[in-house]
C-alpha positions as CSV (number, residue, x, y, z in Angstrom):
1,M,0.9,-27.7,52.1
2,S,1.2,-24.1,49.4
3,F,-2.0,-22.6,48.5
4,R,-0.1,-19.9,46.6
5,G,-2.7,-19.1,43.2
6,K,-5.9,-20.9,45.8
7,R,-8.5,-18.0,47.4
8,K,-9.9,-18.8,51.6
9,D,-12.5,-16.8,50.9
10,G,-14.7,-15.8,47.7
11,D,-16.5,-12.6,49.0
12,D,-14.3,-10.4,48.6
13,H,-13.1,-10.0,45.1
14,A,-14.7,-9.1,42.1
15,S,-17.6,-11.3,41.0
16,D,-16.6,-13.1,37.2
17,D,-20.4,-12.5,35.9
18,G,-18.7,-9.8,33.4
19,E,-20.6,-7.4,34.4
20,G,-19.5,-3.3,35.0
21,H,-16.4,-4.0,33.1
22,V,-16.3,-2.1,30.5
23,P,-12.6,-2.8,28.0
24,P,-11.4,0.9,27.4
25,K,-12.0,2.0,23.8
26,K,-8.9,1.4,21.5
27,A,-8.0,4.8,20.2
28,P,-7.7,4.5,16.2
29,K,-4.5,5.3,14.3
30,P,-3.9,8.6,12.8
31,S,-3.7,7.5,8.9
32,A,-0.5,7.2,7.1
33,A,0.7,10.1,5.2
34,V,0.9,9.7,1.0
35,G,4.2,7.9,0.3
36,S,4.8,6.8,3.7
37,D,3.8,2.9,4.5
38,D,2.7,1.8,7.8
39,S,5.7,2.0,10.2
40,G,6.6,5.9,9.3
41,D,9.2,4.8,6.7
42,I,9.0,7.5,3.6
43,V,8.9,5.5,0.3
44,I,10.4,7.4,-1.4
45,C,10.4,4.5,-4.6
46,D,9.3,1.5,-5.7
47,I,11.5,0.1,-7.7
48,S,9.5,-3.3,-8.9
49,K,7.3,-5.7,-7.9
50,N,8.3,-6.2,-4.5
51,R,11.6,-3.9,-4.1
52,R,11.2,-0.4,-2.9
53,V,13.3,2.7,-1.5
54,S,13.1,4.8,1.4
55,V,14.2,6.6,4.5
56,R,13.7,6.0,7.7
57,N,14.5,7.2,11.1
58,W,16.1,3.9,13.7
59,N,18.7,4.5,16.3
60,G,17.6,8.2,16.6
61,K,19.9,8.0,12.8
62,I,18.7,8.7,9.4
63,W,18.7,6.2,6.9
64,V,18.1,5.5,3.3
65,D,17.1,1.9,2.8
66,I,16.8,0.1,-0.9
67,R,15.3,-3.7,0.0
68,E,12.9,-6.0,-0.7
69,F,9.3,-6.6,0.6
70,Y,7.7,-9.8,1.2
71,I,3.5,-10.3,2.4
72,K,2.4,-11.5,6.0
73,D,-0.8,-11.5,6.5
74,G,-1.8,-9.1,3.5
75,K,0.9,-6.8,4.9
76,P,4.4,-5.7,3.3
77,L,6.9,-6.6,5.4
78,P,10.6,-6.1,5.0
79,G,13.2,-8.4,4.2
80,K,17.0,-9.8,4.7
81,K,18.3,-8.7,1.4
82,G,18.6,-5.3,0.8
83,I,21.4,-2.2,2.5
84,S,21.2,0.7,5.1
85,L,23.0,3.2,4.0
86,S,24.4,6.0,6.3
87,V,23.4,9.8,4.8
88,D,27.9,10.1,4.3
89,Q,27.3,6.3,3.0
90,W,24.2,8.1,0.9
91,N,26.2,10.9,0.1
92,V,29.6,9.5,-1.8
93,L,26.8,6.9,-4.1
94,R,24.5,9.6,-4.9
95,D,28.3,11.6,-6.0
96,H,29.1,9.3,-7.7
97,V,26.7,8.7,-10.4
98,A,27.9,10.0,-13.1
99,E,30.5,6.8,-13.1
100,I,27.9,4.4,-12.9
101,D,26.1,5.7,-15.4
102,K,29.5,6.5,-17.7
103,A,29.9,2.3,-17.1
104,L,27.1,1.2,-17.2
105,A,27.4,3.0,-20.8
106,E,30.1,1.2,-21.9
107,N,28.5,-2.0,-21.2
108,T,25.3,-2.1,-22.0
């Protein structure tokens, strides 16, 4: 028969009365910088109530993130709907802004 997890002798362990046991104090979190959120992303702008543009460092690469957010437990969290552009992709999009504006003007 196995006695795994059971003590044969109660004299060789610490008392369970809680005396002398003080949990370590947690260090306070540094306050978030202006224009950033709790995850460390740099929030560039809020496009609408639940959409924002941010710049993030993920897996050692920089991304321009355009994403919808949802609220859970009073905290905004990123949703599935959105796109993350690499710096190269962002540069291509930025270089074509004039053409996008022209196409918008023609269709409105």
